[in-house]
C-alpha positions in Angstrom: 21.5 -6.3 -8.8 17.9 -5.9 -7.6 16.5 -2.2 -7.4 13.6 -2.4 -4.7 11.0 0.6 -4.8 9.7 1.3 -1.5 6.3 3.8 -1.6 4.2 5.6 0.7 1.2 8.0 -0.2 2.1 11.0 2.2 5.5 12.3 3.9 4.8 10.5 7.1 4.5 7.5 5.8 8.2 7.5 4.1 9.8 9.6 6.7 10.7 6.5 9.1 12.1 5.0 6.1 14.6 7.8 5.3 15.6 8.1 8.9 17.1 4.6 8.7 18.7 4.3 5.2 22.0 5.5 4.1 23.7 7.3 1.2 20.4 9.5 0.2 20.2 11.0 -2.9 17.5 13.1 -3.6 16.1 13.4 -7.4 13.3 15.7 -8.6 11.6 14.5 -11.4 8.0 14.7 -12.5 6.8 17.0 -9.9 7.8 14.8 -7.3 10.9 13.8 -5.2 12.8 10.2 -5.3 15.5 9.1 -2.8 17.8 6.4 -4.0 19.5 5.2 -1.0 21.0 1.8 0.7 20.1 -0.3 3.3 21.8 -3.3 4.6 23.6 -3.3 1.3 20.3 -3.5 -1.1 19.5 -0.6 -3.6 16.5 1.0 -2.7 14.2 4.1 -4.2 12.0 5.6 -1.9 9.1 7.9 -2.8 5.5 9.4 -1.4 3.2 9.9 -4.2 0.9 12.1 -2.7 -2.7 10.8 -2.2 -5.2 9.2 -4.4 -5.0 6.8 -7.4 -3.8 9.0 -10.1 -0.7 10.5 -8.2 0.2 6.6 -6.9 0.0 5.3 -10.6 2.2 8.2 -11.7 4.4 7.5 -8.9 4.6 3.8 -9.4 4.9 3.9 -12.9 8.0 6.3 -12.8 9.7 3.9 -10.0 9.6 1.1 -12.3 10.3 2.9 -16.0 12.5 5.5 -15.2 14.5 4.0 -11.7 14.0 0.3 -13.5 12.9 -1.1 -10.0 12.2 -4.6 -10.0 10.0 -5.2 -7.0 7.9 -2.7 -5.2 6.9 -2.7 -1.6 4.2 -0.3 -0.4 4.2 1.0 3.4 1.3 2.8 4.5 -1.9 3.2 6.7 -5.6 2.0 6.1 -8.9 2.1 7.9 -10.3 -1.2 8.9 -13.6 -3.1 7.6 -12.9 -6.5 9.1 -13.9 -6.1 12.8 -11.0 -8.2 13.9 -8.4 -5.3 12.7 -7.6 -2.8 15.3 -5.7 0.5 14.9 -2.1 -0.2 15.0 -2.8 -3.9 13.6 -1.0 -4.8 10.4 -2.7 -6.2 7.0 -0.9 -7.6 3.7 -3.2 -7.4 0.4 -3.4 -10.9 -1.0 -5.6 -8.8 -3.5 -6.9 -5.3 -4.4 -9.7 -3.7 -5.5 -11.1 -0.1 -6.7 -14.4 0.2 -4.9 -15.1 3.5 -6.4 -14.8 2.3 -10.1 -18.6 1.7 -11.2 -19.9 0.9 -14.7 -22.6 -1.3 -13.0 -25.1 0.7 -15.0 -23.5 -1.6 -18.1 -24.1 -4.8 -16.4 -21.0 -5.1 -14.8 -19.8 -5.7 -11.1 -18.7 -2.7 -9.1 -14.9 -2.5 -9.3 -14.6 -3.7 -13.0 -13.8 -2.5 -16.5 -13.9 -4.6 -19.8 -10.2 -5.4 -20.3 -9.6 -5.1 -16.7 -9.9 -7.1 -13.4 -12.2 -6.5 -10.3 -9.3 -8.0 -8.2 -5.4 -7.8 -8.6 -3.3 -10.1 -6.9 -0.3 -9.4 -5.0 2.9 -11.4 -5.2 3.2 -14.6 -3.2 6.6 -14.7 -2.5 6.7 -11.3 -0.9 3.8 -12.1 1.2 5.6 -15.0 2.3 8.7 -13.0 3.5 6.1 -11.0 5.0 4.8 -13.6 7.4 8.4 -14.8 8.2 9.0 -11.4 9.4 6.0 -11.6 11.5 6.6 -14.8 12.7 10.2 -13.6 14.0 8.9 -10.8 15.9 5.4 -12.8 17.0 3.2 -10.2 15.3 -0.3 -10.8 14.2 -0.6 -10.1 10.6 -3.8 -10.3 8.8 -3.7 -11.2 5.2 -6.8 -10.1 3.2 -8.3 -7.8 0.5 -7.7 -4.4 0.3 -10.1 -2.1 -1.6 -9.0 1.4 -2.8 -10.9 4.4 -3.7 -10.1 8.3 -4.2 -12.3 9.1 -1.0 -11.6 9.1 2.6 -14.1 6.9 3.9 -15.7 7.8 7.3 -19.4 6.3 7.0 -20.5 3.1 8.3 -22.7 3.1 5.3 -19.9 3.2 2.7 -18.2 0.7 4.9 -21.0 -1.8 4.5 -21.1 -1.2 0.9 -17.5 -1.9 0.3 -17.7 -5.0 2.6 -20.8 -6.6 0.7 -19.6 -5.8 -2.8 -16.0 -6.7 -2.3 -15.5 -8.5 0.6 -12.7 -6.3 1.9 -11.1 -6.4 5.0 -9.4 -2.6 4.8 -9.6 0.5 2.7 -7.2 3.1 1.7 -6.9 5.5 -1.4 -3.5 4.1 -3.2 -2.7 0.4 -3.3 -5.0 -0.9 -6.2 -3.7 1.6 -8.5 -0.3 0.7 -7.9 -1.3 -2.8 -8.3 -2.7 -2.5 -11.7 0.6 -0.5 -12.9 3.0 -3.6 -11.4 0.8 -6.1 -12.8 0.6 -4.5 -16.3 4.6 -4.1 -16.1 5.1 -7.6 -14.6 6.8 -6.3 -11.5 6.2 -8.2 -8.4 4.6 -6.1 -5.7 3.5 -6.1 -2.0 1.2 -3.8 -0.1 1.2 -3.6 3.8 -1.1 -1.2 5.8 -1.1 -0.4 9.4 -4.5 0.3 10.7 -5.1 4.2 11.7 -8.8 4.3 11.8 -11.9 1.9 11.6 -13.6 4.0 8.6 -16.8 5.1 10.9 -18.0 8.3 11.9 -14.9 8.9 14.1 -12.3 8.1 11.3 -11.0 11.5 10.8 -10.2 12.1 14.5 -8.5 8.8 14.8 -6.4 9.0 11.8 -5.2 12.3 13.0 -4.2 10.6 16.5 -2.7 7.6 15.2 -1.3 8.1 11.7 2.3 8.7 12.6 2.5 6.1 15.0 0.9 3.3 12.3 3.2 4.8 9.7 5.9 4.0 11.7 5.2 0.2 12.6 4.3 -0.4 8.9 7.9 1.3 7.8 9.8 -0.8 10.3 8.1 -4.1 9.2 9.1 -3.2 5.4 12.6 -2.4 6.1 12.9 -6.0 7.5 11.4 -7.5 4.5 14.1 -5.6 2.7 16.6 -7.8 4.3 15.2 -11.0 3.3 14.6 -10.2 -0.3 17.0 -12.0 -2.4 
């Protein structure tokens, strides 16, 4: 039977999930908590990683290797780069990149390392399911590039850099590292983000105000997807 991993970065991003699932069993491992649960007959393992690429890589690896999950869905919030994205809007990643990865001094593109890739593509089938959910609920869902870095971006200058070098529509702090792990282990993955701020000079205030409501939007959407996954 398929076992689906659902990840967030912060407690607030998985709390709406834990409120709706059943048969929860908490397992402590590697200085973190993992929640085995069921939802509409589907087996899930839910966890938040803590913020940043290192913690999210550890959590994703654990979900796939220790808990043997065969799909991974990431639910959370992001800052908007694309001016069409407003607070509360939904974006799914068709590909992800690391905007703070920089060995350009050696002639490489920003975001690229040898034997790696500048962009990692998410699973097309899971994106298709997301579009079905959006259509059913008459939701606007943007598909685009999400950039990841170990910094909370609250700068128009940094936004411009990421837009120019990666063509990114949104930015956050975990998605691309999770993508690298899943891609290396040949596990289909999906990243959904609800916009909590616009990554400008007011981003900190916007994030504090809208993060919880945006996280609930993302979590509800993810659970509808779970119902449709074979």
